[in-house]
Structure formats: structure tokens, C-alpha cells
C-alpha positions in Angstrom: -1.3 -37.4 -2.8 -3.5 -37.4 0.3 -7.1 -38.6 -0.3 -8.8 -38.0 3.1 -8.6 -35.4 5.8 -10.5 -36.2 8.9 -11.1 -34.1 12.0 -12.1 -36.0 15.1 -13.6 -34.3 18.2 -11.4 -31.3 17.9 -11.6 -29.0 20.9 -9.9 -25.7 21.6 -10.4 -23.2 24.4 -9.0 -19.7 24.9 -9.4 -17.7 28.2 -13.2 -17.1 28.4 -14.0 -18.6 25.0 -14.6 -22.2 23.9 -13.6 -21.7 20.3 -14.1 -25.3 19.1 -16.3 -27.9 20.8 -15.7 -31.5 19.6 -15.7 -30.7 15.9 -15.7 -33.7 13.6 -16.0 -34.0 9.7 -14.2 -35.4 6.7 -12.9 -33.7 3.5 -11.8 -35.7 0.4 -9.6 -35.3 -2.6 -11.6 -34.4 -5.7 -14.0 -32.2 -3.8 -14.0 -28.6 -2.5 -15.3 -28.6 1.0 -16.7 -25.3 2.2 -16.6 -24.2 5.9 -19.4 -21.8 6.6 -20.6 -20.1 9.8 -20.9 -16.7 11.5 -17.7 -14.9 12.6 -16.7 -16.6 15.8 -18.0 -20.0 14.6 -14.5 -21.5 14.8 -13.6 -21.8 11.1 -10.3 -19.9 11.3 -9.3 -21.5 14.6 -9.7 -24.9 12.9 -7.5 -23.9 10.0 -4.9 -22.6 12.4 -4.8 -25.9 14.2 -4.4 -27.8 10.9 -1.6 -25.4 10.0 0.3 -25.8 13.4 -0.4 -22.1 14.5 -2.5 -23.4 17.4 -2.4 -26.7 19.3 -5.8 -28.4 20.0 -6.7 -29.3 23.6 -8.3 -32.6 22.7 -9.3 -34.7 19.7 -7.2 -34.9 16.6 -6.9 -34.9 12.8 -5.9 -37.6 10.5 -4.6 -37.6 6.9 -5.2 -40.9 5.1 -6.0 -42.5 8.5 -2.6 -41.5 9.9 -2.8 -39.2 12.9 -1.0 -35.8 12.6 -0.1 -33.1 15.0 1.9 -30.3 13.4 3.9 -28.3 15.9 4.3 -25.2 13.7 3.5 -24.0 10.2 6.9 -25.1 8.9 6.1 -28.7 9.8 2.7 -28.4 8.2 4.2 -27.0 4.9 6.7 -29.8 4.8 3.9 -32.3 5.2 2.1 -30.8 2.2 -0.4 -28.5 4.0 -0.9 -24.8 2.9 -3.3 -22.4 4.5 -4.0 -19.1 2.9 -5.4 -16.8 5.6 -7.6 -13.8 5.0 -4.9 -11.7 6.7 -2.0 -11.5 4.2 1.3 -13.1 5.1 3.4 -11.4 2.4 6.6 -9.3 2.9 5.9 -6.0 1.3 9.5 -4.8 0.7 10.4 -8.0 -1.2 9.5 -8.6 -4.9 6.6 -10.8 -6.0 9.1 -13.5 -7.1 10.9 -13.4 -3.7 7.6 -13.8 -1.9 6.4 -16.7 -4.0 9.7 -18.7 -3.7 10.5 -17.6 -0.1 11.6 -21.0 1.1 13.2 -22.1 -2.1 15.1 -19.3 -3.7 17.2 -20.5 -6.6 21.0 -19.8 -6.3 23.9 -20.1 -8.8 27.1 -22.1 -8.3 28.6 -19.3 -6.2 25.7 -19.4 -3.7 24.2 -16.1 -5.0 20.5 -15.6 -5.8 19.9 -16.4 -9.4 17.4 -13.6 -10.1 17.0 -14.5 -13.8 15.8 -18.0 -12.9 13.8 -16.7 -9.9 11.9 -14.2 -11.9 11.4 -16.6 -14.8 9.8 -19.2 -12.6 7.6 -16.7 -10.8 6.5 -15.1 -14.1 5.3 -18.5 -15.3 3.0 -18.8 -12.3 1.9 -15.1 -12.7 1.0 -15.7 -16.3 -0.9 -18.9 -15.4 -3.0 -16.8 -13.1 -3.4 -14.2 -15.9 -2.3 -11.3 -13.7 -1.1 -8.0 -15.2 2.2 -7.4 -13.3 5.8 -8.6 -13.4 7.7 -10.9 -11.1 10.3 -8.2 -10.1 7.7 -5.6 -8.8 7.8 -5.1 -5.1 4.7 -6.3 -3.3 4.2 -3.0 -1.5 3.5 -1.4 -4.9 0.6 -3.7 -5.6 -3.1 -3.2 -4.7 -4.6 -5.1 -1.8 -6.2 -7.5 -4.3 -3.0 -8.3 -6.1 -1.2 -8.8 -2.8 -3.8 -11.4 -1.9 -3.1 -13.1 -5.3 0.6 -13.2 -4.4 -0.4 -15.0 -1.2 -2.4 -17.6 -3.2 0.4 -18.1 -5.7 2.9 -18.6 -2.9 0.9 -21.6 -1.6 0.1 -22.9 -5.1 3.9 -23.0 -5.9 4.5 -25.5 -3.1 2.2 -28.1 -4.8 0.5 -29.1 -1.5 -1.7 -32.1 -1.0 -4.0 -30.1 1.3 -4.8 -26.5 0.7 -7.2 -24.3 2.7 -8.5 -20.9 1.5 -9.8 -18.4 4.2 -11.9 -15.8 2.4 -9.6 -15.7 -0.6 -11.9 -13.5 -2.8 -12.6 -10.8 -0.2 -10.3 -8.3 -2.0 -10.5 -9.7 -5.6 -12.1 -8.3 -8.7 -14.5 -10.5 -10.7 -11.8 -11.2 -13.3 -9.4 -12.3 -10.5 -12.1 -14.5 -8.9 -12.6 -16.2 -12.3 -8.9 -16.9 -12.6 -8.8 -18.3 -9.0 -11.8 -20.5 -9.6 -10.3 -22.0 -12.7 -7.2 -22.9 -10.7 -9.2 -24.4 -7.9 -11.2 -26.6 -10.3 -8.0 -27.9 -11.8 -6.4 -28.4 -8.4 -9.2 -30.3 -6.7 -8.5 -33.5 -8.7 -5.1 -33.7 -7.1 -5.6 -32.4 -3.6 -7.9 -31.8 -0.7 -9.3 -28.3 -0.7 -11.0 -26.5 2.2 -12.7 -23.2 1.3 -14.0 -20.6 3.8 -16.3 -17.9 2.5 -19.2 -15.8 3.5 -20.4 -15.4 -0.1 -23.2 -17.8 -0.7 -22.9 -17.5 -4.5 -19.3 -18.7 -4.3 -20.3 -21.6 -2.1 -22.8 -23.0 -4.6 -20.5 -22.3 -7.6 -17.2 -23.7 -6.5 -17.8 -26.2 -3.7 -19.0 -29.7 -3.5 -19.6 -30.2 0.2 -20.7 -27.7 2.8 -19.7 -28.0 6.5 -21.8 -25.7 8.7 -20.5 -24.5 12.0 -22.0 -22.4 14.8 -20.5 -21.2 18.1 -17.5 -23.6 17.8 -19.7 -26.6 17.0 -20.2 -28.8 14.0 -23.9 -28.5 12.9 -24.0 -30.6 9.7 -22.4 -31.5 6.4 -24.4 -31.4 3.2 -23.8 -31.7 -0.5 -23.8 -28.2 -2.1 -26.0 -29.5 -4.9 -28.7 -30.6 -2.4 -28.6 -27.4 -0.2 -30.4 -24.1 -0.5 -29.1 -20.7 0.6 -31.9 -20.2 3.1 -31.2 -23.6 4.7 -27.5 -22.9 5.1 -28.1 -19.4 6.6 -30.7 -20.7 8.9 -28.3 -23.4 10.2 -25.5 -20.9 10.5 -27.3 -18.2 12.5 -30.1 -20.2 14.1 -32.8 -18.0 12.7 -34.4 -16.9 9.4 -32.9 -13.6 8.3 -35.5 -13.0 5.6 -34.9 -10.1 3.3 -32.2 -8.3 5.3 -32.6 -4.9 3.5 -36.4 -4.7 3.6 -36.4 -5.4 7.3 -34.0 -2.5 8.1 -35.3 0.4 10.2 -34.1 3.3 8.1 -33.7 7.0 8.6 -36.6 8.9 6.9 -35.4 12.4 7.8 -32.6 13.4 5.5 -31.1 16.8 6.6 -29.2 19.6 4.9 -25.9 19.2 3.2 -23.3 18.4 5.9 -20.3 17.7 3.7 -19.2 18.9 0.3 -16.1 18.2 -1.7 -15.2 20.2 -4.9 -12.7 19.4 -7.6 -10.6 16.9 -5.6 -7.4 15.9 -7.5 -5.1 13.2 -6.1 -3.5 10.0 -7.2 -6.2 8.1 -9.2 -8.7 10.9 -8.3 -9.6 13.2 -11.1 -11.6 16.3 -10.3 -14.2 14.7 -8.1 -17.0 16.7 -6.5 -19.9 15.4 -4.4 -22.2 16.2 -1.4 -23.4 14.3 1.6 -26.5 15.2 3.6 -27.0 14.8 7.3 -28.5 11.4 8.0 -27.9 10.2 4.5 -26.2 6.9 3.5 -24.3 7.5 0.2 -22.9 4.5 -1.6 -19.8 4.7 -3.7 -19.8 2.0 -6.3 -17.3 1.0 -9.0 -14.9 -1.7 -10.2 -11.5 -2.4 -8.6 -9.3 0.6 -9.2 -12.2 3.1 -9.7 -10.7 5.5 -7.2 -13.3 5.2 -4.4 -10.8 4.4 -1.7 -8.3 7.0 -2.9 -11.0 9.7 -2.9 -11.9 9.1 0.7 -8.3 8.8 1.8 -7.7 12.2 0.2 -10.7 13.6 2.1 -9.4 12.2 5.4 -5.9 13.4 4.9 -4.4 9.9 4.7 -3.2 10.6 1.1 -2.0 14.0 -0.2 -4.4 15.8 -2.5 -3.1 18.1 -5.2 -6.1 20.4 -5.2 -9.7 20.6 -4.1 -11.8 22.1 -1.4 -13.7 20.5 1.5 -16.6 21.9 3.5 -18.1 20.4 6.7 -21.2 22.0 8.3 -20.7 25.0 6.0 -17.1 25.6 7.1 -14.2 25.3 4.7 -11.6 22.9 6.0 -7.9 22.6 5.5 -7.1 18.9 6.0 -3.5 17.8 5.5 -3.3 14.9 8.0 -5.8 12.4 9.5 -5.6 14.2 12.9 -6.9 17.3 11.2 -9.9 15.3 9.9 -10.6 13.6 13.3 -10.4 17.0 15.1 -13.1 18.3 12.8 -15.5 15.4 13.1 -14.5 13.2 10.1 -13.9 9.5 10.7 -12.7 6.7 8.4 -13.0 2.9 8.8 -10.4 1.8 6.3 -10.6 -1.1 3.8 -7.6 -2.9 5.3 -8.9 -3.7 8.8 -5.8 -5.7 9.9 -3.1 -3.3 8.8 -4.9 0.1 9.1 -7.9 -0.3 11.3 -7.0 -2.2 14.5 -4.2 -2.5 17.1 -4.3 -6.3 17.2 -2.1 -6.7 20.3 -3.9 -4.0 22.3 -7.2 -4.5 24.2 -10.7 -3.8 23.1 -10.7 -0.9 25.6 -7.5 0.6 24.0 -8.9 0.3 20.5 -12.1 2.1 21.4 -10.5 5.0 23.4 -7.5 5.7 21.2 -9.0 8.6 19.2 -10.3 10.4 22.4 -7.4 9.9 24.8 -6.8 13.7 25.0 -10.2 14.2 26.5 -9.6 11.4 29.0 -6.3 12.7 30.1 -5.7 14.9 33.2 -2.2 16.1 34.3 -0.7 13.8 31.7 -2.4 10.6 33.0 -5.3 8.7 31.5 -8.3 8.6 33.8 -9.1 4.9 33.9 -12.7 5.2 35.2 -14.1 7.2 32.3 -12.0 5.2 29.8 -13.5 1.9 31.1 -17.0 3.4 31.1 -16.6 4.6 27.5 -15.4 1.2 26.4 -18.1 -0.7 28.2 -20.7 1.6 26.7 -19.4 1.0 23.2 -19.4 -2.8 23.7 -23.0 -2.7 25.0 -24.2 -0.3 22.4 -22.9 -2.3 19.4 -23.3 -5.8 20.9 -19.6 -6.6 20.6 -19.1 -10.2 21.6 -16.1 -10.2 23.9 -15.7 -11.8 27.3 -14.0 -8.6 28.5 -13.0 -5.1 27.3 -9.5 -6.3 28.2 -9.5 -9.0 25.5 -6.8 -8.6 22.9 -8.3 -7.1 19.7 -6.6 -9.7 17.5 -8.5 -12.5 19.2 -11.9 -11.2 18.2 -13.7 -12.4 15.1 -13.7 -10.1 12.0 -17.3 -8.9 12.7 -16.6 -7.9 16.3 -13.4 -6.2 15.3 -15.4 -4.1 12.8 -18.0 -3.2 15.4 -15.1 -2.2 17.8 -13.8 0.2 15.1 -17.3 1.6 14.9 -17.4 2.1 18.7 -14.1 3.9 18.4 -15.4 6.5 16.0 -18.7 6.9 17.8 -16.8 7.9 20.9 -15.7 11.1 19.1 -19.3 11.9 17.9 -18.4 12.3 14.1 -20.3 14.4 11.6 -19.1 12.4 8.7 -18.4 8.6 8.9 -16.6 7.0 5.9 -16.9 3.2 5.7 -14.6 1.5 3.2 -15.7 -2.2 2.7 -17.0 -2.5 6.2 -18.5 -5.9 5.7 -15.5 -7.6 3.9 -14.9 -11.0 5.3 -18.0 -10.8 7.6 -20.7 -13.5 7.9 -24.3 -12.8 6.9 -25.6 -12.6 10.5 -23.0 -10.0 11.5 -23.6 -8.1 8.2 -27.3 -7.7 9.1 -26.3 -6.3 12.5 -23.8 -3.9 10.9 -26.4 -2.7 8.3 -28.8 -1.8 11.1 -26.0 -0.1 13.1 -25.3 2.0 10.0 -29.0 2.9 9.7 -29.2 3.8 13.4 -26.2 6.1 12.9 -27.9 7.8 10.0 -30.9 8.4 12.3 -28.6 10.4 14.6 -27.8 12.8 11.7 -24.4 11.5 10.8 -23.6 11.7 7.1 -22.3 8.3 6.0 -20.2 7.3 3.0 -20.5 3.5 2.2 -17.9 2.0 -0.1 -18.5 -1.6 -1.2 -17.6 -4.0 -4.0 -20.8 -6.0 -3.3 -23.4 -4.5 -5.5 -26.4 -6.0 -3.6 -25.6 -4.2 -0.4 -24.9 -0.9 -2.2 -28.4 -1.3 -3.9 -30.1 -2.5 -0.7 -28.6 -0.1 1.9 -27.8 3.2 0.4 -30.1 6.2 -0.1 -28.1 7.5 -3.0 -25.4 5.9 -5.1 -22.4 7.6 -6.7 -20.6 5.6 -9.3 -16.9 6.0 -10.2 -14.7 4.7 -13.0 -11.0 5.3 -13.5 -10.8 8.1 -10.9 -13.9 10.0 -12.1 -17.6 10.2 -11.0 -19.6 8.8 -14.0 -23.1 9.1 -12.5 -25.4 9.3 -9.6 -28.6 7.3 -8.8 -31.2 7.3 -6.1 -32.0 4.0 -4.4 -35.4 3.9 -6.2 -33.9 4.3 -9.7 -30.7 2.2 -9.2 -30.4 -1.3 -10.7 -27.5 -3.7 -11.3 -27.5 -2.8 -15.0 -27.5 1.0 -14.5 -24.7 0.9 -11.9 -22.5 -1.5 -13.9 -23.0 0.6 -17.0 -21.8 3.7 -15.2 -19.0 1.7 -13.6 -17.7 0.9 -17.1 -18.5 4.2 -18.7 -15.0 5.5 -19.2 -13.9 2.1 -20.4 -16.6 2.1 -23.0 -15.8 5.6 -24.2 -19.0 7.0 -22.7 -19.4 10.3 -20.9 
């Protein structure tokens, strides 16, 4: 087993961006080493160099004092390195077992896949992680959270000597996080573990060393037990954020009801009714599987609703497809930013203009001047950090991708903006920017739905909180009366047999 992983003066540049600038630090077996920093600090780029996805421009990395330079991920895996990225690498049409044992499928003496052995081996790992599904289920039929767990189990099965987690808990429930942490604590005695997360509570709970990065540079390495949350954040962002929510400039003029849904019935949505006022930020809270995402996808026409009525600005709407919702002023920023929110190989300009191309088209051709102007206005308005509007979307950090999605929807002047986990996988500095953007949008009279699994931001940001459990609304609270205890009690109401 490897004992020491050392990065020495690692430098990597992309066109217009110095992603890593002479980064050096050491990680050791027996410790969990956290990598923290704002989006764009270089954490994911460093992991991709370690994994052979990228090649560094200068410097190097050593394992047990032996210099390594993996040419591709296959070579890294063969050398005992596994990197679990925030963006899932699973194949949805294959089973859980086939994904876990992708490179090592057991076969019988005739060269055919031995499905009994394959499923039995995979089920042992699933049971070890205490997950409630079978090895033969197709990955596409699992929730986003469970798909992430399949990705983790795939790496775990290889018995690597170095394993890196990039935001592994972003989609996981509390129970799944507990299971993952138990595995990590057991693994760290036998391997080197790198752990990227924006959740400070996790950093102090699961990690031993903290490496702080900013703008592609190494800032410092500290023992987690000797650091404070304020010190780490100050080093990450170069300023003291203070109390993020108290410092927000909020909308104080809530208008009339702008949106109303009555008796919505869809998959995992059971007779849901609610209202949103103009300029109001309404949080939807609940545990994983509560039906929040499904409710909003039914509103937006992304999922079929069996029954229910929707009004916007006093007019009854018939929404069957997302284009119907968009045409009437309803916008949705989806939970799965990578697969449902961005066009990663298209430019920032293309991603912003995509929903209003019809208005930019004349005689069948897109008018480039107004399209460029719209994109540049969106970049400036939302402080999107990109060297150019022609930069590929997939090359931006998660926070800047999210702000680009915001710019897209603002280009259509929405009346209702639905935000599903908009800060997932985003650093604290970018979160504070996004919170203020949301408040500024509310000041413009836009009704905002804010779905989040992070209770502190639900409590701190929202004017009103609607709580769901098992597809039903179980209660509603104002910001003044809401507490952790009240929200969690309502989030578990159906489970506890309460009404």
C-alpha cells in the first residue's frame, strides 16, 4: 500500500486561464486530506491530473518518492488510483452490478457472463454500504443520490491505494452520508484519501488535514483539529463573509399571488396545492424522496401530471411540455446541472441564448450582434467568471455554470423561477453571490421557488417554507417562525403517522 502522495510545483494552464500555479502539498496514508477552495480554485483540475485526464505543464507528483505521470485514467486505475468525480461516470442502461464490476466482469468456462456470481459479488458491496436496492436493478431507475453511491462502490471495489472524492455527498441523504463516512474511516488506515467538499461540517468531522487553495494556488495546509471554520473560509475567499444571510439585501415588497397550483397529482406527488407571490422566495424543504423535485417537474411539464390545475398571473395554463412553460414565463434550473442544465460542449453564449433564439432569428438566421450583446450583458450582470463568452461551458467552475444558467432564464424575463438545489457543489463564496442574486431577482417581482437539502440556507434565505414528506405537503412556516426542529418534524410527519 502507498504511504505518501506528494504534489510538487504542479502547474496547468488552459487558454486564458492559469488553473494551477505551482501547487505543492503532501497527503499520507492513515489521514483524510481535504481540498477546499472556491469554485475555480483548481481542486478538480488537480484531481484530473492525478487521474490522467489532464497532463500537467510542469512540476510533478510522487507516490512513495517515486515520480508518476499517468497518461490516462486506465493507467491510473491500474496503479491503484481511483477518483470519484462530482459528475457521475455511470452507464445508466447497465445494472448496478455491471457498473460496479465494469472492468472485471466474471465469466463462466464458456466465456459467457456469470450473472449469478456478478450479482452476488455486487450485492455484498451494496449490503456493506447498507443501501436498499438490488444488484440487478438498472442504474437509470435509481435516484441521483443512489447513482452517486454506485459510483463510489465502483471505486471501492477496486481496492485502490489512493482514492479521491470530489463532492461525494452533494446528492446524498443523511443516512447515506453516515454510511459513506463509516466506509471512509475504515479505508483511511489502508490508503491515502483526498476529500473535496464545500460543506464545512463534513471537513471538520471526517478529515484530518485541510489543504486550502485559491485561484489555482496553494495557500496553506492545516490540521483540521487546529483550524476554525472562519479561518478556513477567510483563507479560501480572501475576505470575511460574516453572517451571509443577515447581510443579504432582501425584497421587502411582496406582491399579489403570481402563481397557484391546485391538486397536483403525478408520480410521487399526491394532491399538492400551493401559491407563490410576486417577489417572494418560497423554500421547499423535505428529506430525500419527499417529492419536491417531482412537483416542480410536473409544474414545468418535464414530467407528466395526472391531474391538477395551474394559474400564472391569474390565467389558467395548460402545460404539457417544458416549451409550454417557457413560453408562458416559467423557468426551471434543474437539480442535475450536468445532465439537464448545461450544454457542456457549447459556449457560454450558446448556453445563455438557447431559450430565446426565436426572438433573435430573422429570415431563418440568428442575428449574431444581439445574441452577443445578450450574452455579454448576462455575464456582466451576474459576474460570471469566464475569459470569453466563447468559452466552452464545461470548462467553467460549477458556480459559474450555475450563474450562466441563471443568465439564460433571465434573458426570457420569467414570472416564476424554480431553483432546484442551485448551490449544490458550490463553494461558500459563490453561494453568497448566488443568494444575493436570488434576492435581487425577487426585488424585480419574480416569484421564486427554492428547493434545497441544506436546511440552513432554507431557513436563512426564504420568506416562507413549504415542507413535504412522501409526496405530500405536511406544513408551511414563515421565516420568522421556522426552526430546524419544526421543519424536520414536518419533514417526517407522514413517517411518524402525524397529519
